[in-house]
C-alpha positions in Angstrom: -0.2 -0.1 0.3 1.6 3.4 -1.1 0.0 7.0 0.6 -1.2 7.7 -2.7 -4.1 5.3 -2.1 -5.4 7.3 0.7 -5.9 10.3 -1.9 -7.1 8.2 -4.8 -9.6 6.3 -2.6 -11.0 9.5 -1.0 -11.2 11.1 -4.4 -13.5 8.1 -5.8 -15.9 8.6 -2.6 -15.5 12.5 -2.0 -14.5 14.6 -5.0 -16.3 17.4 -4.4 -15.5 17.6 -0.8 -13.3 20.3 0.9 -9.8 19.1 1.4 -7.5 21.9 2.1 -8.4 25.5 3.0 -5.7 28.4 3.5 -6.4 32.3 3.6 -6.6 32.8 -0.7 -9.5 29.7 -0.5 -10.0 26.0 -0.7 -9.5 23.0 -3.1 -11.8 20.1 -3.3 -10.2 16.5 -3.2 -10.6 16.2 -6.9 -8.9 19.7 -7.4 -6.1 18.9 -5.3 -5.6 15.8 -7.0 -5.7 17.0 -10.7 -3.3 20.1 -9.8 -0.7 17.5 -7.9 -1.0 15.4 -11.3 -0.1 18.5 -13.0 3.1 18.9 -11.1 4.1 15.1 -11.2 3.9 15.4 -14.9 6.0 18.7 -15.0 8.7 16.8 -13.0 8.4 13.8 -15.4 8.8 16.3 -18.4 12.3 17.9 -16.9 13.5 14.3 -16.1 12.5 10.7 -15.9 13.9 10.2 -12.5 12.7 8.3 -9.2 13.4 8.7 -5.4 15.3 11.8 -6.2 15.0 14.7 -3.4 13.0 18.0 -4.5 13.1 20.8 -2.4 9.7 22.6 -2.1 10.4 26.6 -1.5 7.3 27.9 -1.2 4.9 29.9 1.3 3.0 27.7 3.7 -0.1 26.9 1.8 -2.4 24.7 -0.1 0.2 25.0 -3.1 2.4 23.5 -0.4 0.0 20.6 -0.4 -0.4 20.5 -4.0 3.4 20.2 -4.3 4.0 17.7 -2.0 1.6 14.9 -3.4 2.6 15.6 -6.8 6.0 15.2 -5.9 5.0 11.9 -4.3 2.9 10.7 -7.5 6.1 11.1 -9.6 7.7 8.8 -7.9 10.2 11.1 -5.9 10.7 12.5 -2.4 10.0 16.3 -1.1 11.6 18.1 1.5 10.0 21.7 2.6 11.9 24.4 3.9 10.5 27.8 5.1 11.1 30.7 2.5 11.5 33.2 5.3 14.1 31.2 6.6 17.9 33.0 6.7 19.6 31.5 3.3 22.8 30.4 4.7 20.0 27.8 6.8 18.6 26.6 3.7 21.9 26.7 1.9 23.1 23.8 4.4 19.7 21.7 3.5 20.4 22.1 0.1 24.4 20.8 0.4 23.1 17.9 2.3 20.1 16.9 0.4 21.6 17.9 -3.2 18.1 18.1 -4.7 17.7 17.4 -8.3 15.0 20.0 -8.8 13.4 22.7 -6.7 9.4 23.8 -6.8 8.7 27.6 -6.0 6.8 30.5 -7.3 8.2 33.6 -9.1 8.9 35.6 -5.9 11.0 32.7 -4.3 12.6 31.5 -7.4 14.3 34.6 -7.5 15.7 34.5 -4.2 16.9 30.7 -4.9 18.4 32.2 -8.1 20.3 35.0 -6.4 21.6 32.5 -4.2 23.2 30.1 -6.7 20.4 27.8 -7.6 20.3 27.4 -11.6 16.9 28.5 -12.7 16.7 25.4 -15.2 16.0 23.4 -11.9 13.4 25.6 -11.1 9.8 24.5 -11.5 7.7 27.7 -11.0 4.6 26.7 -9.6 2.6 29.4 -11.4 3.6 28.2 -15.0 2.8 24.6 -14.5 0.0 23.6 -16.9 -2.6 20.8 -17.0 -0.9 17.8 -18.5 -1.9 13.6 -18.6 0.0 11.8 -16.3 -0.2 8.2 -15.9 -1.4 7.1 -12.6 -1.5 3.3 -13.0 2.2 3.6 -14.4 3.5 5.3 -11.0 1.6 2.9 -8.9 3.3 0.2 -10.7 6.9 2.0 -9.9 6.4 2.4 -6.6 6.8 0.1 -3.2 6.1 0.8 0.3 9.6 1.4 1.3 10.4 4.2 -1.2 10.8 7.3 0.5 8.4 10.2 0.9 9.9 12.9 2.7 12.9 14.1 4.2 12.9 16.3 7.2 15.6 18.4 8.4 16.2 18.5 12.2 19.0 20.7 14.2 22.1 18.1 14.7 24.1 18.7 17.9 27.2 19.6 16.0 25.0 22.2 14.1 24.6 20.6 10.9 21.1 19.5 10.2 20.0 15.8 9.8 17.7 14.9 7.0 15.3 12.1 8.5 14.0 9.8 5.5 10.3 8.7 5.9 9.0 6.0 3.5 5.1 5.0 2.3 5.0 2.1 5.0 6.3 4.6 8.1 3.7 7.1 7.3 0.6 4.3 6.7 1.6 2.9 9.9 1.7 6.0 11.8 -1.6 7.2 10.3 -3.6 3.7 10.4 -2.9 3.9 14.4 -3.8 7.6 14.7 -7.0 7.3 12.7 -8.3 4.4 14.8 -7.3 5.3 18.3 -8.7 9.2 18.0 -11.6 7.7 15.6 -11.1 10.4 12.8 -13.5 10.3 9.9 -14.6 12.9 7.3 -16.6 14.7 9.5 -13.5 16.0 11.3 -12.2 19.6 10.7 -8.7 19.7 11.4 -6.8 23.0 12.5 -3.6 22.9 11.4 -0.7 24.9 13.3 2.7 22.8 12.6 4.9 24.2 9.7 4.9 21.5 6.8 8.9 21.3 7.4 7.8 19.8 11.1 6.6 16.6 11.2 3.6 17.0 13.2 2.1 18.4 10.1 2.0 14.9 8.8 -0.8 14.0 10.7 -3.0 17.0 9.7 -1.9 16.4 6.2 -2.4 12.3 5.9 -5.5 11.8 7.9 -7.0 14.6 5.5 -6.0 12.4 2.5 -7.1 9.4 4.3 -10.5 10.1 5.8 -11.4 12.7 4.2 -11.4 15.5 6.7 -11.0 19.2 6.0 -7.9 20.8 6.9 -7.6 24.3 7.5 -4.1 25.8 7.1 -4.5 28.7 9.9 -2.6 31.6 9.2 0.3 31.5 11.1 0.3 34.9 12.2 -2.7 34.5 14.0 -0.9 32.1 16.7 0.8 35.4 17.8 -2.8 36.9 18.6 -5.0 34.5 20.6 -8.0 36.2 20.2 -7.9 36.1 16.5 -6.8 32.3 16.9 -9.7 31.6 18.9 -12.5 33.3 16.6 -10.8 31.6 13.5 -11.2 28.2 15.3 -14.6 29.1 16.1 -15.5 30.6 12.4 -14.5 27.2 10.8 -16.0 25.3 13.5 -12.8 23.4 13.9 -13.1 20.5 15.9 -9.5 18.7 15.9 -6.2 20.1 16.9 -2.5 19.0 17.1 -0.9 21.9 18.3 2.7 22.2 20.4 2.0 23.0 24.1 3.3 26.4 24.1 0.4 27.6 21.9 -1.9 26.2 24.2 0.1 27.5 27.5 -0.4 31.1 25.6 -4.2 30.9 25.7 -4.3 29.6 29.2 -1.4 32.3 30.5 -3.7 35.2 28.9 -7.0 33.7 30.3 -8.6 33.8 27.4 -11.5 31.7 28.0 -12.8 34.1 30.6 -14.1 35.7 27.5 -14.3 33.4 24.6 -15.5 29.9 24.2 -14.4 27.4 22.0 -17.7 25.3 21.6 -17.1 23.0 18.7 -13.8 21.6 19.5 -13.6 17.9 20.7 -10.0 16.7 20.4 -6.9 18.4 21.5 -3.7 16.8 20.8 -0.3 18.1 21.8 3.5 17.3 21.4 7.0 18.4 20.9 7.9 19.6 24.0 6.4 19.0 27.9 3.0 20.3 28.5 2.6 21.6 32.1 -0.3 20.5 34.1 -0.9 23.8 35.4 -2.1 25.1 31.7 -3.5 22.0 31.0 -5.7 22.2 34.0 -7.1 25.3 32.8 -8.2 23.9 29.3 -9.5 20.8 30.9 -11.3 23.2 33.5 -12.9 25.3 30.5 -13.5 22.7 27.8 -14.4 19.5 30.0 -15.7 17.3 27.5 -12.9 17.7 25.0 -10.5 14.5 24.4 -6.9 15.6 25.6 -3.7 13.4 24.5 0.0 13.9 25.0 1.9 12.4 22.2 5.8 11.6 22.1 7.8 10.8 19.3 10.8 12.2 17.4 11.0 12.6 13.8 13.2 9.8 13.2 9.8 7.4 14.4 7.4 9.0 12.1 6.3 11.5 14.5 4.6 9.6 17.4 5.7 6.3 19.2 4.1 7.1 22.8 0.7 8.5 23.6 -1.5 9.2 26.7 -5.1 9.8 26.9 -5.4 12.1 29.7 -7.7 10.3 31.9 -7.7 11.2 35.2 -6.9 14.3 37.3 -3.3 16.2 38.1 -2.7 18.6 40.3 -0.7 21.5 39.0 2.5 20.3 40.3 2.6 17.0 38.8 4.3 15.8 35.5 2.0 14.4 32.7 2.7 10.8 31.7 3.8 10.6 28.2 2.0 7.1 28.6 2.3 3.7 26.6 3.4 2.5 23.1 1.6 3.1 19.9 0.1 -0.2 18.4 2.9 -1.9 16.7 5.6 0.1 18.2 8.1 -1.7 20.9 9.7 0.6 23.2 12.7 -0.4 25.1 14.0 1.7 28.0 17.6 0.7 28.2 20.3 1.7 30.9 23.8 2.9 30.2 24.7 -0.8 30.0 22.1 -1.8 27.6 20.3 -3.7 30.0 16.2 -3.6 30.2 14.7 -1.2 32.7 11.6 -2.5 33.8 11.3 -1.2 37.6 9.4 1.5 38.8 11.5 4.7 38.9 14.7 3.5 37.4 15.6 5.8 34.5 16.6 4.3 30.8 17.2 5.8 27.4 14.1 5.3 25.1 14.8 3.4 22.4 12.0 2.2 19.7 11.5 -0.8 17.4 8.9 -1.4 15.0 7.5 -0.3 11.6 7.7 3.3 11.9 11.5 3.6 12.3 13.2 5.7 9.5 15.3 4.6 7.0 17.9 7.0 8.6 19.6 10.5 7.8 19.7 11.4 4.0 23.6 11.3 2.8 24.9 10.6 6.5 25.6 6.9 6.6 27.9 7.8 9.9 25.3 9.4 12.1 22.4 6.9 10.8 25.0 3.8 12.1 25.3 5.8 15.8 21.7 6.2 16.4 19.8 3.4 14.3 21.5 0.0 15.6 21.1 -3.4 15.8 18.8 -4.1 19.3 21.1 -5.2 21.9 18.9 -7.6 23.5 18.4 -9.5 20.3 21.6 -11.3 19.2 19.2 -13.7 16.6 18.5 -11.6 13.8 19.0 -8.0 12.3 16.7 -5.7 13.8 17.2 -1.9 13.8 16.3 0.2 17.0 16.6 3.9 17.3 17.9 5.3 20.5 16.1 8.7 20.7 18.7 10.2 23.4 15.6 10.8 25.9 15.3 9.6 29.5 12.5 7.9 30.8 10.9 6.1 33.6 7.8 3.9 34.6 5.6 5.1 37.2 3.5 2.7 39.2 0.8 2.8 36.8 3.0 1.3 34.3 3.0 4.8 32.3 6.3 5.9 30.7 7.6 9.5 32.2 9.4 11.7 30.3 12.7 12.5 31.9 14.3 15.0 29.6 17.4 14.3 27.3 20.6 12.7 27.8 21.9 16.2 26.8 20.0 17.9 28.8 21.0 16.2 32.3 23.8 18.1 34.1 26.6 17.0 36.9 26.1 19.9 39.4 27.8 19.4 43.0 28.3 15.8 42.6 24.9 15.2 41.8 23.5 14.1 38.4 20.0 16.3 37.7 17.7 17.0 34.9 16.9 20.5 33.9 13.2 19.3 33.3 12.7 18.4 37.0 13.5 22.0 37.7 11.1 23.1 35.3 8.2 21.0 36.0 8.7 22.2 39.6 9.0 25.8 38.9 6.1 25.8 36.3 3.6 24.9 39.3 3.6 28.6 40.7 0.7 30.5 40.3 1.2 33.5 38.2 4.3 32.3 36.4 3.7 31.5 32.8 6.8 30.5 31.1 9.9 28.6 32.3 13.3 27.1 31.0 16.5 26.1 32.8 19.4 25.7 31.4 23.3 25.0 32.9 26.5 27.8 32.9 29.4 25.6 32.6 31.8 27.9 33.2 30.5 29.4 36.6 28.8 26.2 37.1 25.0 27.8 37.8 21.9 26.5 37.4 20.0 29.3 35.6 16.1 29.8 35.5 14.7 31.8 32.8 11.1 32.7 33.3 8.0 35.1 32.7 5.1 36.2 34.4 3.6 38.1 37.4 6.0 36.8 39.9 9.2 38.0 41.2 13.1 36.5 41.3 12.6 36.4 45.5 9.2 34.3 45.5 10.1 32.2 42.7 13.7 31.3 44.5 11.8 30.8 48.1 9.0 28.8 46.2 11.9 26.6 44.9 13.6 26.0 47.9 10.5 24.3 49.2 10.2 22.1 46.2 13.2 20.8 45.3 17.0 19.8 47.2 19.0 22.4 47.9 21.7 21.2 45.4 18.9 21.3 42.4 18.0 25.0 43.2 19.0 27.6 40.5 21.6 30.2 41.5 20.6 33.0 38.5 17.3 33.7 37.9 16.3 35.9 34.7 13.2 37.3 34.4 12.1 37.8 30.7 9.4 40.2 29.4 8.5 37.8 26.5 10.5 34.1 25.4 11.9 33.6 22.0 10.2 30.9 20.1 11.8 28.9 16.8 9.5 28.4 13.9 8.3 25.0 15.5 6.7 26.7 18.1 9.3 25.6 20.8 11.4 28.0 23.3 14.4 28.6 21.4 17.1 27.5 24.0 19.9 28.1 21.8 19.1 31.6 21.5 18.3 31.7 25.4 22.0 30.4 26.0 23.9 32.2 23.5 22.3 35.3 24.9 22.2 35.2 28.1 25.0 32.8 29.2 27.6 32.4 26.6 27.5 35.9 25.8 28.2 36.7 29.7 31.4 34.7 29.5 
């Protein structure tokens, strides 16, 4: 089976149903498919290659979805990026990916050419014309292990890594998600995630599979909660999969004092830790919604562990990440690669199953480091992915996230998870956003925070919440936190400006 089966079958059932809507308008499923086939034909006219990378350099909108789909129909691999990125960041992706073609519009194609891309390798979206495309032939030439997309994630060395995901990977994920969250054609999806961020895969491919209507919410609205809520209400959106920072912003501004979200029924979140204080605000005001905490790195096709919130939590408690998704194996391995099963004992989250990526595009060395043989299985080849994340089981058998291995510090002779400090801090009334880091030169724990609290109040609160050796010694209050394009706190910027910049 291929992901193209999703759009083919949905087009047969619901050709005139709206598929994707942005600020400029909508495409039905039939229109989406037709326009994608025109893109596929344009690619084939250029050169009849397959499984080759094609960079999509377009503003976020329904034209991106058409381009992704057209590239897949052509038997090739798409990589989205952001036209607003500084071009050196785009250039680093180009150097690793080595795209055979680019799809762009006239405005942004000029930017590509200005930075050294040969115009003959650029397909201009506005210039694509209707043309015949042999769909049955395309299906005959593809298999489910062929790659669909390459998404780039930041690397610890500063060099991005291109995660390569196949038809089989996506289908394994989407079949589980549709069944687990009971998604059908009556759902109206409110897309927040940028298309180069892997959580967008759930929105896009659930739309293709089920006939659900996906609204691409204008990016500017996420900075203005009033407009965001008004948009969600106007479009009657009932399903969202957003990063926690967006949900926290709505809670921190007490938006439900003046607004309601009567249509919303399912609220999923992933990408960073969701504090229970802000989640409790949502649950208080929208008690009839389903809430789900999802965990997974890009390398395992979006999600491998999930928790449907099924009980009450205090503001101070951490939220479980839950249990493995269907057809996914989770191993917690200690430093000696022994399996951790005891309650409260930490291990690295390692993943096995059909969701695992092929590895990193043009980076065999890094692939071999983290996609490796299961150390518990000496009998036959079995790949696992080492996430670099730490976790433990609670007394209910649920997995609790403990942060990154590289987010663990050694301070005053103790191993400390900075995430524990953030969890303890976030429960203080009046505190909105918090981020912990470590100054290796001065050997200080640094806590960034915002909200209606002062340093003295926060310091005293944490001394009652944490062992003394875990208490931050430097506090930096911010009027506003920096966020990256994925909607997460930009920790690198904070460290560069306030910690490394002070050395």
